[in-house]
All heavy atoms as a GROMACS GRO file, in nm:
protein
  634
    1MET      N    1  27.685   7.762  20.844
    1MET     CA    2  27.606   7.723  20.727
    1MET      C    3  27.462   7.703  20.772
    1MET      O    4  27.431   7.618  20.852
    1MET     CB    5  27.660   7.598  20.668
    1MET     CG    6  27.588   7.550  20.542
    1MET     SD    7  27.667   7.411  20.466
    1MET     CE    8  27.556   7.285  20.527
    2ALA      N    9  27.373   7.776  20.718
    2ALA     CA   10  27.229   7.770  20.743
    2ALA      C   11  27.166   7.659  20.660
    2ALA      O   12  27.201   7.644  20.543
    2ALA     CB   13  27.161   7.901  20.728
    3LEU      N   14  27.080   7.586  20.720
    3LEU     CA   15  27.007   7.485  20.644
    3LEU      C   16  26.893   7.546  20.566
    3LEU      O   17  26.825   7.635  20.617
    3LEU     CB   18  26.946   7.375  20.742
    3LEU     CG   19  27.049   7.289  20.816
    3LEU    CD1   20  26.973   7.207  20.917
    3LEU    CD2   21  27.124   7.208  20.721
    4GLY      N   22  26.865   7.492  20.448
    4GLY     CA   23  26.760   7.539  20.370
    4GLY      C   24  26.628   7.488  20.420
    4GLY      O   25  26.620   7.399  20.505
    5TYR      N   26  26.522   7.551  20.374
    5TYR     CA   27  26.384   7.519  20.427
    5TYR      C   28  26.354   7.369  20.402
    5TYR      O   29  26.308   7.298  20.485
    5TYR     CB   30  26.281   7.606  20.361
    5TYR     CG   31  26.143   7.573  20.402
    5TYR    CD1   32  26.098   7.617  20.526
    5TYR    CD2   33  26.055   7.501  20.320
    5TYR    CE1   34  25.967   7.581  20.564
    5TYR    CE2   35  25.928   7.475  20.360
    5TYR     CZ   36  25.881   7.516  20.486
    5TYR     OH   37  25.755   7.485  20.522
    6LYS      N   38  26.381   7.327  20.273
    6LYS     CA   39  26.342   7.188  20.239
    6LYS      C   40  26.432   7.091  20.313
    6LYS      O   41  26.384   6.981  20.350
    6LYS     CB   42  26.359   7.167  20.089
    6LYS     CG   43  26.247   7.231  20.006
    6LYS     CD   44  26.259   7.202  19.858
    6LYS     CE   45  26.147   7.269  19.792
    6LYS     NZ   46  26.149   7.240  19.642
    7THR      N   47  26.553   7.126  20.336
    7THR     CA   48  26.639   7.035  20.411
    7THR      C   49  26.599   7.029  20.553
    7THR      O   50  26.599   6.917  20.610
    7THR     CB   51  26.791   7.092  20.407
    7THR    OG1   52  26.831   7.108  20.271
    7THR    CG2   53  26.885   6.999  20.481
    8ARG      N   54  26.562   7.138  20.616
    8ARG     CA   55  26.511   7.136  20.754
    8ARG      C   56  26.381   7.059  20.765
    8ARG      O   57  26.358   6.980  20.855
    8ARG     CB   58  26.486   7.273  20.804
    8ARG     CG   59  26.612   7.345  20.847
    8ARG     CD   60  26.585   7.472  20.936
    8ARG     NE   61  26.459   7.540  20.904
    8ARG     CZ   62  26.456   7.648  20.830
    8ARG    NH1   63  26.557   7.702  20.779
    8ARG    NH2   64  26.337   7.704  20.811
    9LYS      N   65  26.297   7.069  20.666
    9LYS     CA   66  26.170   6.993  20.666
    9LYS      C   67  26.196   6.847  20.657
    9LYS      O   68  26.136   6.763  20.728
    9LYS     CB   69  26.082   7.043  20.550
    9LYS     CG   70  25.938   6.995  20.559
    9LYS     CD   71  25.847   7.070  20.468
    9LYS     CE   72  25.710   7.047  20.506
    9LYS     NZ   73  25.618   7.145  20.445
   10ARG      N   74  26.284   6.805  20.565
   10ARG     CA   75  26.312   6.658  20.553
   10ARG      C   76  26.389   6.604  20.677
   10ARG      O   77  26.352   6.495  20.718
   10ARG     CB   78  26.404   6.641  20.431
   10ARG     CG   79  26.330   6.660  20.301
   10ARG     CD   80  26.417   6.638  20.182
   10ARG     NE   81  26.340   6.672  20.058
   10ARG     CZ   82  26.391   6.731  19.959
   10ARG    NH1   83  26.516   6.771  19.959
   10ARG    NH2   84  26.313   6.753  19.852
   11LEU      N   85  26.474   6.682  20.736
   11LEU     CA   86  26.544   6.639  20.853
   11LEU      C   87  26.446   6.630  20.974
   11LEU      O   88  26.458   6.537  21.060
   11LEU     CB   89  26.658   6.733  20.889
   11LEU     CG   90  26.788   6.716  20.810
   11LEU    CD1   91  26.889   6.820  20.847
   11LEU    CD2   92  26.844   6.581  20.823
   12SER      N   93  26.347   6.719  20.981
   12SER     CA   94  26.250   6.713  21.089
   12SER      C   95  26.162   6.591  21.084
   12SER      O   96  26.134   6.527  21.180
   12SER     CB   97  26.171   6.840  21.094
   12SER     OG   98  26.089   6.853  20.979
   13ILE      N   99  26.121   6.554  20.958
   13ILE     CA  100  26.045   6.432  20.935
   13ILE      C  101  26.129   6.309  20.974
   13ILE      O  102  26.077   6.221  21.042
   13ILE     CB  103  25.991   6.431  20.793
   13ILE    CG1  104  25.890   6.534  20.771
   13ILE    CG2  105  25.939   6.291  20.760
   13ILE    CD1  106  25.846   6.554  20.629
   14LEU      N  107  26.253   6.308  20.929
   14LEU     CA  108  26.344   6.199  20.961
   14LEU      C  109  26.359   6.186  21.112
   14LEU      O  110  26.356   6.072  21.170
   14LEU     CB  111  26.476   6.221  20.892
   14LEU     CG  112  26.578   6.109  20.918
   14LEU    CD1  113  26.535   5.983  20.839
   14LEU    CD2  114  26.715   6.153  20.872
   15ALA      N  115  26.377   6.291  21.181
   15ALA     CA  116  26.393   6.294  21.319
   15ALA      C  117  26.270   6.239  21.391
   15ALA      O  118  26.285   6.160  21.486
   15ALA     CB  119  26.422   6.438  21.374
   16LEU      N  120  26.154   6.276  21.347
   16LEU     CA  121  26.033   6.232  21.407
   16LEU      C  122  26.003   6.086  21.381
   16LEU      O  123  25.950   6.017  21.468
   16LEU     CB  124  25.913   6.324  21.370
   16LEU     CG  125  25.916   6.458  21.422
   16LEU    CD1  126  25.805   6.544  21.364
   16LEU    CD2  127  25.909   6.466  21.573
   17VAL      N  128  26.038   6.044  21.269
   17VAL     CA  129  26.003   5.897  21.230
   17VAL      C  130  26.110   5.806  21.272
   17VAL      O  131  26.077   5.690  21.307
   17VAL     CB  132  25.982   5.890  21.075
   17VAL    CG1  133  25.973   5.754  21.025
   17VAL    CG2  134  25.861   5.978  21.032
   18VAL      N  135  26.237   5.848  21.277
   18VAL     CA  136  26.341   5.748  21.311
   18VAL      C  137  26.404   5.778  21.447
   18VAL      O  138  26.407   5.685  21.533
   18VAL     CB  139  26.456   5.762  21.202
   18VAL    CG1  140  26.564   5.672  21.241
   18VAL    CG2  141  26.402   5.719  21.063
   19TRP      N  142  26.448   5.909  21.472
   19TRP     CA  143  26.521   5.929  21.597
   19TRP      C  144  26.423   5.925  21.713
   19TRP      O  145  26.465   5.865  21.826
   19TRP     CB  146  26.576   6.070  21.591
   19TRP     CG  147  26.631   6.119  21.720
   19TRP    CD1  148  26.585   6.230  21.783
   19TRP    CD2  149  26.727   6.062  21.810
   19TRP    NE1  150  26.658   6.248  21.903
   19TRP    CE2  151  26.739   6.145  21.919
   19TRP    CE3  152  26.806   5.954  21.806
   19TRP    CZ2  153  26.823   6.118  22.029
   19TRP    CZ3  154  26.891   5.922  21.908
   19TRP    CH2  155  26.895   6.006  22.018
   20LEU      N  156  26.308   5.976  21.712
   20LEU     CA  157  26.217   5.983  21.830
   20LEU      C  158  26.182   5.838  21.873
   20LEU      O  159  26.194   5.812  21.996
   20LEU     CB  160  26.091   6.059  21.793
   20LEU     CG  161  26.004   6.094  21.918
   20LEU    CD1  162  26.083   6.155  22.028
   20LEU    CD2  163  25.889   6.179  21.881
   21PRO      N  164  26.143   5.746  21.791
   21PRO     CA  165  26.118   5.611  21.841
   21PRO      C  166  26.244   5.544  21.904
   21PRO      O  167  26.233   5.480  22.010
   21PRO     CB  168  26.074   5.531  21.720
   21PRO     CG  169  26.017   5.633  21.632
   21PRO     CD  170  26.097   5.757  21.654
   22ILE      N  171  26.360   5.564  21.848
   22ILE     CA  172  26.481   5.511  21.898
   22ILE      C  173  26.507   5.572  22.038
   22ILE      O  174  26.543   5.505  22.134
   22ILE     CB  175  26.603   5.538  21.805
   22ILE    CG1  176  26.582   5.447  21.680
   22ILE    CG2  177  26.736   5.503  21.873
   22ILE    CD1  178  26.682   5.479  21.573
   23TYR      N  179  26.492   5.711  22.051
   23TYR     CA  180  26.512   5.775  22.172
   23TYR      C  181  26.415   5.730  22.280
   23TYR      O  182  26.458   5.708  22.400
   23TYR     CB  183  26.492   5.922  22.153
   23TYR     CG  184  26.516   6.005  22.278
   23TYR    CD1  185  26.642   6.028  22.332
   23TYR    CD2  186  26.409   6.046  22.355
   23TYR    CE1  187  26.663   6.098  22.445
   23TYR    CE2  188  26.426   6.118  22.474
   23TYR     CZ  189  26.557   6.143  22.518
   23TYR     OH  190  26.573   6.214  22.633
   24ILE      N  191  26.291   5.699  22.242
   24ILE     CA  192  26.192   5.651  22.342
   24ILE      C  193  26.237   5.512  22.398
   24ILE      O  194  26.232   5.491  22.520
   24ILE     CB  195  26.057   5.642  22.278
   24ILE    CG1  196  25.998   5.785  22.254
   24ILE    CG2  197  25.954   5.563  22.372
   24ILE    CD1  198  25.877   5.789  22.176
   25VAL      N  199  26.279   5.427  22.308
   25VAL     CA  200  26.324   5.292  22.348
   25VAL      C  201  26.443   5.307  22.441
   25VAL      O  202  26.454   5.242  22.549
   25VAL     CB  203  26.355   5.203  22.231
   25VAL    CG1  204  26.421   5.075  22.271
   25VAL    CG2  205  26.232   5.170  22.155
   26LEU      N  206  26.538   5.391  22.408
   26LEU     CA  207  26.653   5.413  22.491
   26LEU      C  208  26.620   5.470  22.626
   26LEU      O  209  26.676   5.428  22.732
   26LEU     CB  210  26.756   5.501  22.419
   26LEU     CG  211  26.828   5.443  22.297
   26LEU    CD1  212  26.915   5.546  22.228
   26LEU    CD2  213  26.913   5.326  22.341
   27ALA      N  214  26.530   5.571  22.633
   27ALA     CA  215  26.488   5.632  22.754
   27ALA      C  216  26.420   5.531  22.850
   27ALA      O  217  26.454   5.528  22.968
   27ALA     CB  218  26.405   5.750  22.733
   28VAL      N  219  26.331   5.453  22.791
   28VAL     CA  220  26.263   5.353  22.874
   28VAL      C  221  26.357   5.242  22.919
   28VAL      O  222  26.347   5.203  23.033
   28VAL     CB  223  26.138   5.294  22.796
   28VAL    CG1  224  26.077   5.177  22.870
   28VAL    CG2  225  26.036   5.403  22.774
   29SER      N  226  26.447   5.203  22.833
   29SER     CA  227  26.546   5.101  22.869
   29SER      C  228  26.635   5.147  22.981
   29SER      O  229  26.665   5.081  23.078
   29SER     CB  230  26.628   5.063  22.750
   29SER     OG  231  26.548   4.999  22.649
   30LEU      N  232  26.685   5.274  22.973
   30LEU     CA  233  26.764   5.333  23.070
   30LEU      C  234  26.688   5.341  23.203
   30LEU      O  235  26.743   5.313  23.312
   30LEU     CB  236  26.812   5.474  23.030
   30LEU     CG  237  26.894   5.547  23.127
   30LEU    CD1  238  27.032   5.486  23.149
   30LEU    CD2  239  26.913   5.701  23.083
   31THR      N  240  26.565   5.373  23.205
   31THR     CA  241  26.486   5.389  23.326
   31THR      C  242  26.464   5.254  23.385
   31THR      O  243  26.474   5.242  23.507
   31THR     CB  244  26.355   5.454  23.295
   31THR    OG1  245  26.379   5.585  23.229
   31THR    CG2  246  26.275   5.486  23.421
   32ASN      N  247  26.436   5.156  23.302
   32ASN     CA  248  26.417   5.017  23.351
   32ASN      C  249  26.546   4.965  23.414
   32ASN      O  250  26.543   4.895  23.516
   32ASN     CB  251  26.366   4.928  23.246
   32ASN     CG  252  26.222   4.952  23.214
   32ASN    OD1  253  26.148   5.003  23.300
   32ASN    ND2  254  26.181   4.913  23.096
   33TRP      N  255  26.666   4.994  23.348
   33TRP     CA  256  26.789   4.951  23.401
   33TRP      C  257  26.817   5.018  23.536
   33TRP      O  258  26.858   4.956  23.628
   33TRP     CB  259  26.904   4.987  23.307
   33TRP     CG  260  27.042   4.967  23.366
   33TRP    CD1  261  27.104   4.845  23.366
   33TRP    CD2  262  27.121   5.057  23.428
   33TRP    NE1  263  27.222   4.859  23.428
   33TRP    CE2  264  27.238   4.990  23.466
   33TRP    CE3  265  27.109   5.194  23.458
   33TRP    CZ2  266  27.344   5.046  23.537
   33TRP    CZ3  267  27.216   5.251  23.519
   33TRP    CH2  268  27.332   5.184  23.560
   34PHE      N  269  26.784   5.144  23.544
   34PHE     CA  270  26.799   5.219  23.675
   34PHE      C  271  26.712   5.152  23.785
   34PHE      O  272  26.751   5.142  23.898
   34PHE     CB  273  26.758   5.359  23.654
   34PHE     CG  274  26.790   5.446  23.771
   34PHE    CD1  275  26.925   5.494  23.798
   34PHE    CD2  276  26.693   5.478  23.865
   34PHE    CE1  277  26.946   5.575  23.906
   34PHE    CE2  278  26.721   5.558  23.977
   34PHE     CZ  279  26.848   5.603  23.994
   35ASP      N  280  26.587   5.115  23.746
   35ASP     CA  281  26.500   5.050  23.838
   35ASP      C  282  26.553   4.919  23.895
   35ASP      O  283  26.547   4.889  24.012
   35ASP     CB  284  26.358   5.027  23.781
   35ASP     CG  285  26.284   5.156  23.759
   35ASP    OD1  286  26.320   5.258  23.819
   35ASP    OD2  287  26.177   5.148  23.693
   36THR      N  288  26.604   4.838  23.808
   36THR     CA  289  26.658   4.705  23.851
   36THR      C  290  26.790   4.718  23.924
   36THR      O  291  26.816   4.636  24.012
   36THR     CB  292  26.677   4.613  23.727
   36THR    OG1  293  26.775   4.668  23.635
   36THR    CG2  294  26.545   4.580  23.659
   37ARG      N  295  26.869   4.818  23.891
   37ARG     CA  296  26.993   4.835  23.954
   37ARG      C  297  26.985   4.904  24.094
   37ARG      O  298  27.051   4.857  24.181
   37ARG     CB  299  27.079   4.920  23.862
   37ARG     CG  300  27.215   4.957  23.916
   37ARG     CD  301  27.316   4.853  23.878
   37ARG     NE  302  27.447   4.900  23.933
   37ARG     CZ  303  27.559   4.849  23.897
   37ARG    NH1  304  27.564   4.755  23.811
   37ARG    NH2  305  27.668   4.893  23.952
   38PHE      N  306  26.907   5.005  24.109
   38PHE     CA  307  26.903   5.084  24.233
   38PHE      C  308  26.767   5.080  24.296
   38PHE      O  309  26.752   5.141  24.404
   38PHE     CB  310  26.938   5.232  24.203
   38PHE     CG  311  27.072   5.249  24.141
   38PHE    CD1  312  27.083   5.280  24.011
   38PHE    CD2  313  27.187   5.231  24.218
   38PHE    CE1  314  27.213   5.296  23.949
   38PHE    CE2  315  27.307   5.243  24.160
   38PHE     CZ  316  27.324   5.277  24.026
   39GLY      N  317  26.669   5.015  24.250
   39GLY     CA  318  26.533   5.014  24.306
   39GLY      C  319  26.452   5.125  24.245
   39GLY      O  320  26.495   5.212  24.182
   40ARG      N  321  26.321   5.102  24.262
   40ARG     CA  322  26.226   5.190  24.195
   40ARG      C  323  26.219   5.324  24.262
   40ARG      O  324  26.220   5.332  24.388
   40ARG     CB  325  26.086   5.124  24.193
   40ARG     CG  326  25.988   5.205  24.111
   40ARG     CD  327  25.876   5.119  24.066
   40ARG     NE  328  25.792   5.200  23.979
   40ARG     CZ  329  25.685   5.159  23.930
   40ARG    NH1  330  25.639   5.038  23.957
   40ARG    NH2  331  25.609   5.237  23.844
   41LEU      N  332  26.212   5.432  24.185
   41LEU     CA  333  26.193   5.565  24.238
   41LEU      C  334  26.047   5.585  24.283
   41LEU      O  335  25.957   5.516  24.236
   41LEU     CB  336  26.228   5.667  24.130
   41LEU     CG  337  26.366   5.688  24.081
   41LEU    CD1  338  26.369   5.780  23.968
   41LEU    CD2  339  26.446   5.746  24.196
   42PRO      N  340  26.028   5.688  24.370
   42PRO     CA  341  25.889   5.722  24.402
   42PRO      C  342  25.821   5.770  24.273
   42PRO      O  343  25.883   5.814  24.178
   42PRO     CB  344  25.900   5.832  24.502
   42PRO     CG  345  26.046   5.836  24.549
   42PRO     CD  346  26.123   5.759  24.445
   43ILE      N  347  25.687   5.772  24.275
   43ILE     CA  348  25.609   5.804  24.154
   43ILE      C  349  25.643   5.951  24.112
   43ILE      O  350  25.655   5.973  23.989
   43ILE     CB  351  25.462   5.788  24.178
   43ILE    CG1  352  25.380   5.803  24.046
   43ILE    CG2  353  25.408   5.887  24.279
   43ILE    CD1  354  25.405   5.683  23.957
   44TRP      N  355  25.667   6.040  24.204
   44TRP     CA  356  25.704   6.180  24.160
   44TRP      C  357  25.835   6.183  24.102
   44TRP      O  358  25.866   6.263  24.009
   44TRP     CB  359  25.696   6.275  24.278
   44TRP     CG  360  25.787   6.240  24.395
   44TRP    CD1  361  25.746   6.159  24.504
   44TRP    CD2  362  25.921   6.273  24.414
   44TRP    NE1  363  25.860   6.154  24.589
   44TRP    CE2  364  25.966   6.223  24.534
   44TRP    CE3  365  26.007   6.353  24.332
   44TRP    CZ2  366  26.096   6.241  24.576
   44TRP    CZ3  367  26.136   6.371  24.381
   44TRP    CH2  368  26.186   6.312  24.498
   45GLY      N  369  25.926   6.094  24.143
   45GLY     CA  370  26.067   6.089  24.083
   45GLY      C  371  26.060   6.033  23.946
   45GLY      O  372  26.133   6.083  23.850
   46GLU      N  373  25.981   5.923  23.920
   46GLU     CA  374  25.962   5.871  23.788
   46GLU      C  375  25.900   5.978  23.693
   46GLU      O  376  25.944   5.991  23.582
   46GLU     CB  377  25.879   5.751  23.790
   46GLU     CG  378  25.959   5.631  23.838
   46GLU     CD  379  25.874   5.501  23.823
   46GLU    OE1  380  25.787   5.497  23.722
   46GLU    OE2  381  25.890   5.411  23.899
   47LEU      N  382  25.804   6.046  23.742
   47LEU     CA  383  25.739   6.152  23.667
   47LEU      C  384  25.837   6.257  23.621
   47LEU      O  385  25.843   6.298  23.511
   47LEU     CB  386  25.619   6.212  23.744
   47LEU     CG  387  25.537   6.316  23.669
   47LEU    CD1  388  25.471   6.261  23.548
   47LEU    CD2  389  25.437   6.383  23.765
   48LEU      N  390  25.919   6.300  23.723
   48LEU     CA  391  26.024   6.403  23.687
   48LEU      C  392  26.123   6.349  23.585
   48LEU      O  393  26.159   6.423  23.501
   48LEU     CB  394  26.094   6.443  23.816
   48LEU     CG  395  26.201   6.548  23.811
   48LEU    CD1  396  26.134   6.680  23.763
   48LEU    CD2  397  26.271   6.566  23.938
   49VAL      N  398  26.162   6.229  23.597
   49VAL     CA  399  26.264   6.166  23.501
   49VAL      C  400  26.200   6.164  23.367
   49VAL      O  401  26.260   6.208  23.259
   49VAL     CB  402  26.304   6.029  23.546
   49VAL    CG1  403  26.374   5.957  23.435
   49VAL    CG2  404  26.393   6.036  23.666
   50TYR      N  405  26.072   6.120  23.352
   50TYR     CA  406  26.008   6.113  23.220
   50TYR      C  407  25.982   6.252  23.161
   50TYR      O  408  25.986   6.273  23.038
   50TYR     CB  409  25.882   6.031  23.229
   50TYR     CG  410  25.908   5.886  23.224
   50TYR    CD1  411  25.874   5.803  23.329
   50TYR    CD2  412  25.974   5.824  23.119
   50TYR    CE1  413  25.901   5.662  23.333
   50TYR    CE2  414  26.002   5.688  23.117
   50TYR     CZ  415  25.962   5.614  23.225
   50TYR     OH  416  25.992   5.479  23.226
   51ILE      N  417  25.945   6.352  23.244
   51ILE     CA  418  25.935   6.487  23.192
   51ILE      C  419  26.065   6.546  23.141
   51ILE      O  420  26.066   6.603  23.031
   51ILE     CB  421  25.869   6.578  23.307
   51ILE    CG1  422  25.731   6.543  23.330
   51ILE    CG2  423  25.885   6.728  23.272
   51ILE    CD1  424  25.669   6.609  23.447
   52VAL      N  425  26.173   6.524  23.214
   52VAL     CA  426  26.301   6.569  23.169
   52VAL      C  427  26.344   6.497  23.044
   52VAL      O  428  26.393   6.560  22.944
   52VAL     CB  429  26.411   6.555  23.286
   52VAL    CG1  430  26.549   6.582  23.224
   52VAL    CG2  431  26.377   6.650  23.396
   53LEU      N  432  26.334   6.369  23.038
   53LEU     CA  433  26.371   6.293  22.920
   53LEU      C  434  26.278   6.324  22.799
   53LEU      O  435  26.317   6.325  22.686
   53LEU     CB  436  26.368   6.141  22.944
   53LEU     CG  437  26.475   6.091  23.032
   53LEU    CD1  438  26.454   5.940  23.065
   53LEU    CD2  439  26.616   6.110  22.979
   54GLY      N  440  26.152   6.359  22.831
   54GLY     CA  441  26.055   6.401  22.725
   54GLY      C  442  26.091   6.532  22.664
   54GLY      O  443  26.064   6.551  22.547
   55ALA      N  444  26.150   6.621  22.734
   55ALA     CA  445  26.186   6.749  22.676
   55ALA      C  446  26.330   6.750  22.626
   55ALA      O  447  26.367   6.822  22.533
   55ALA     CB  448  26.173   6.856  22.786
   56LEU      N  449  26.413   6.662  22.673
   56LEU     CA  450  26.552   6.656  22.637
   56LEU      C  451  26.579   6.623  22.490
   56LEU      O  452  26.676   6.667  22.434
   56LEU     CB  453  26.630   6.564  22.730
   56LEU     CG  454  26.779   6.568  22.733
   56LEU    CD1  455  26.828   6.704  22.778
   56LEU    CD2  456  26.832   6.455  22.821
   57TRP      N  457  26.497   6.540  22.434
   57TRP     CA  458  26.525   6.485  22.299
   57TRP      C  459  26.521   6.600  22.194
   57TRP      O  460  26.588   6.597  22.090
   57TRP     CB  461  26.418   6.382  22.253
   57TRP     CG  462  26.283   6.436  22.231
   57TRP    CD1  463  26.188   6.452  22.327
   57TRP    CD2  464  26.227   6.481  22.107
   57TRP    NE1  465  26.068   6.501  22.270
   57TRP    CE2  466  26.097   6.520  22.132
   57TRP    CE3  467  26.283   6.486  21.978
   57TRP    CZ2  468  26.017   6.570  22.032
   57TRP    CZ3  469  26.198   6.539  21.878
   57TRP    CH2  470  26.066   6.579  21.908
   58ALA      N  471  26.436   6.703  22.215
   58ALA     CA  472  26.419   6.809  22.122
   58ALA      C  473  26.533   6.920  22.125
   58ALA      O  474  26.546   6.990  22.029
   58ALA     CB  475  26.284   6.879  22.137
   59LEU      N  476  26.608   6.926  22.229
   59LEU     CA  477  26.708   7.029  22.244
   59LEU      C  478  26.809   7.030  22.132
   59LEU      O  479  26.839   7.135  22.066
   59LEU     CB  480  26.773   7.031  22.381
   59LEU     CG  481  26.680   7.072  22.497
   59LEU    CD1  482  26.757   7.060  22.627
   59LEU    CD2  483  26.631   7.208  22.480
   60PRO      N  484  26.873   6.920  22.097
   60PRO     CA  485  26.974   6.921  21.991
   60PRO      C  486  26.907   6.942  21.859
   60PRO      O  487  26.980   6.981  21.761
   60PRO     CB  488  27.044   6.785  22.000
   60PRO     CG  489  26.959   6.698  22.087
   60PRO     CD  490  26.871   6.785  22.170
   61LEU      N  491  26.783   6.914  21.846
   61LEU     CA  492  26.712   6.923  21.714
   61LEU      C  493  26.638   7.059  21.701
   61LEU      O  494  26.572   7.075  21.595
   61LEU     CB  495  26.618   6.810  21.697
   61LEU     CG  496  26.681   6.664  21.693
   61LEU    CD1  497  26.571   6.562  21.693
   61LEU    CD2  498  26.770   6.649  21.578
   62ARG      N  499  26.652   7.146  21.792
   62ARG     CA  500  26.575   7.273  21.785
   62ARG      C  501  26.606   7.351  21.658
   62ARG      O  502  26.516   7.400  21.595
   62ARG     CB  503  26.606   7.357  21.904
   62ARG     CG  504  26.526   7.482  21.920
   62ARG     CD  505  26.551   7.546  22.048
   62ARG     NE  506  26.457   7.657  22.073
   62ARG     CZ  507  26.487   7.783  22.033
   62ARG    NH1  508  26.600   7.815  21.990
   62ARG    NH2  509  26.386   7.874  22.055
   63PRO      N  510  26.729   7.363  21.618
   63PRO     CA  511  26.757   7.440  21.486
   63PRO      C  512  26.692   7.376  21.367
   63PRO      O  513  26.656   7.442  21.276
   63PRO     CB  514  26.907   7.434  21.467
   63PRO     CG  515  26.963   7.402  21.609
   63PRO     CD  516  26.862   7.320  21.677
   64VAL      N  517  26.669   7.243  21.370
   64VAL     CA  518  26.606   7.180  21.254
   64VAL      C  519  26.459   7.208  21.254
   64VAL      O  520  26.400   7.234  21.144
   64VAL     CB  521  26.625   7.025  21.266
   64VAL    CG1  522  26.548   6.948  21.158
   64VAL    CG2  523  26.774   6.992  21.256
   65PHE      N  524  26.396   7.215  21.372
   65PHE     CA  525  26.248   7.238  21.379
   65PHE      C  526  26.207   7.384  21.358
   65PHE      O  527  26.093   7.414  21.336
   65PHE     CB  528  26.190   7.188  21.507
   65PHE     CG  529  26.194   7.033  21.519
   65PHE    CD1  530  26.265   6.967  21.619
   65PHE    CD2  531  26.130   6.958  21.422
   65PHE    CE1  532  26.265   6.828  21.621
   65PHE    CE2  533  26.127   6.824  21.429
   65PHE     CZ  534  26.196   6.757  21.532
   66LEU      N  535  26.301   7.477  21.382
   66LEU     CA  536  26.271   7.621  21.370
   66LEU      C  537  26.212   7.655  21.232
   66LEU      O  538  26.288   7.638  21.137
   66LEU     CB  539  26.387   7.710  21.408
   66LEU     CG  540  26.415   7.723  21.556
   66LEU    CD1  541  26.539   7.805  21.577
   66LEU    CD2  542  26.305   7.779  21.634
   67GLY      N  543  26.099   7.710  21.228
   67GLY     CA  544  26.048   7.761  21.105
   67GLY      C  545  25.994   7.660  21.008
   67GLY      O  546  25.945   7.691  20.895
   68VAL      N  547  25.983   7.532  21.044
   68VAL     CA  548  25.931   7.427  20.954
   68VAL      C  549  25.780   7.442  20.928
   68VAL      O  550  25.739   7.420  20.822
   68VAL     CB  551  25.970   7.292  21.006
   68VAL    CG1  552  25.903   7.179  20.932
   68VAL    CG2  553  26.117   7.273  21.009
   69GLY      N  554  25.706   7.490  21.029
   69GLY     CA  555  25.565   7.506  21.013
   69GLY      C  556  25.522   7.627  20.938
   69GLY      O  557  25.400   7.647  20.904
   70LYS      N  558  25.618   7.717  20.907
   70LYS     CA  559  25.584   7.842  20.832
   70LYS      C  560  25.594   7.812  20.681
   70LYS      O  561  25.658   7.714  20.638
   70LYS     CB  562  25.678   7.952  20.880
   70LYS     CG  563  25.664   7.983  21.021
   70LYS     CD  564  25.763   8.088  21.056
   70LYS     CE  565  25.753   8.117  21.209
   70LYS     NZ  566  25.854   8.210  21.256
   71PRO      N  567  25.538   7.899  20.602
   71PRO     CA  568  25.553   7.884  20.454
   71PRO      C  569  25.702   7.899  20.411
   71PRO      O  570  25.781   7.967  20.477
   71PRO     CB  571  25.469   8.000  20.400
   71PRO     CG  572  25.382   8.047  20.509
   71PRO     CD  573  25.455   8.002  20.635
   72ASP      N  574  25.732   7.838  20.300
   72ASP     CA  575  25.869   7.833  20.248
   72ASP      C  576  25.905   7.980  20.217
   72ASP      O  577  25.845   8.036  20.125
   72ASP     CB  578  25.875   7.742  20.121
   72ASP     CG  579  26.016   7.724  20.072
   72ASP    OD1  580  26.113   7.791  20.124
   72ASP    OD2  581  26.037   7.649  19.982
   73PRO      N  582  26.007   8.031  20.274
   73PRO     CA  583  26.051   8.170  20.246
   73PRO      C  584  26.116   8.186  20.107
   73PRO      O  585  26.121   8.296  20.052
   73PRO     CB  586  26.146   8.206  20.355
   73PRO     CG  587  26.197   8.075  20.406
   73PRO     CD  588  26.093   7.972  20.384
   74ASP      N  589  26.163   8.072  20.054
   74ASP     CA  590  26.233   8.080  19.926
   74ASP      C  591  26.143   8.058  19.812
   74ASP      O  592  26.181   8.064  19.698
   74ASP     CB  593  26.343   7.976  19.914
   74ASP     CG  594  26.448   8.001  20.028
   74ASP    OD1  595  26.471   8.113  20.057
   74ASP    OD2  596  26.509   7.896  20.074
   75ALA      N  597  26.015   8.017  19.839
   75ALA     CA  598  25.924   7.996  19.726
   75ALA      C  599  25.881   8.128  19.662
   75ALA      O  600  25.864   8.227  19.731
   75ALA     CB  601  25.797   7.922  19.789
   76PRO      N  602  25.854   8.119  19.535
   76PRO     CA  603  25.809   8.241  19.464
   76PRO      C  604  25.670   8.281  19.515
   76PRO      O  605  25.583   8.196  19.542
   76PRO     CB  606  25.806   8.207  19.316
   76PRO     CG  607  25.805   8.058  19.314
   76PRO     CD  608  25.871   8.009  19.439
   77ASN      N  609  25.635   8.409  19.522
   77ASN     CA  610  25.510   8.459  19.572
   77ASN      C  611  25.407   8.440  19.455
   77ASN      O  612  25.435   8.474  19.342
   77ASN     CB  613  25.513   8.604  19.607
   77ASN     CG  614  25.595   8.627  19.727
   77ASN    OD1  615  25.606   8.537  19.812
   77ASN    ND2  616  25.652   8.747  19.741
   78GLU      N  617  25.297   8.375  19.493
   78GLU     CA  618  25.191   8.349  19.394
   78GLU      C  619  25.073   8.438  19.426
   78GLU      O  620  24.974   8.396  19.479
   78GLU     CB  621  25.150   8.206  19.396
   78GLU     CG  622  25.257   8.113  19.356
   78GLU     CD  623  25.212   7.962  19.364
   78GLU    OE1  624  25.094   7.938  19.375
   78GLU    OE2  625  25.303   7.879  19.352
   79LYS      N  626  25.082   8.563  19.391
   79LYS     CA  627  24.977   8.660  19.413
   79LYS      C  628  24.912   8.707  19.287
   79LYS      O  629  24.960   8.712  19.183
   79LYS     CB  630  25.031   8.780  19.493
   79LYS     CG  631  25.068   8.742  19.630
   79LYS     CD  632  25.102   8.868  19.707
   79LYS     CE  633  25.135   8.829  19.852
   79LYS     NZ  634  25.177   8.937  19.928
   0.00000   0.00000   0.00000
């Protein structure tokens, strides 16, 4: 079942406003827990962890974000 344009647009806004802040808090909390449990990583290791976590949040939401920035394909042409 393919999502409609308006549904994808609404879900993408919801993901950016709700899911992304929650994910950021979880990622930082996980990293801080790792630091207290096993010791701090070298700076390049922390950078690598934050780069991976920074890209990882969008992978499950990729189908929602596809085509959202383009004009609505279902809208009537106004020419």
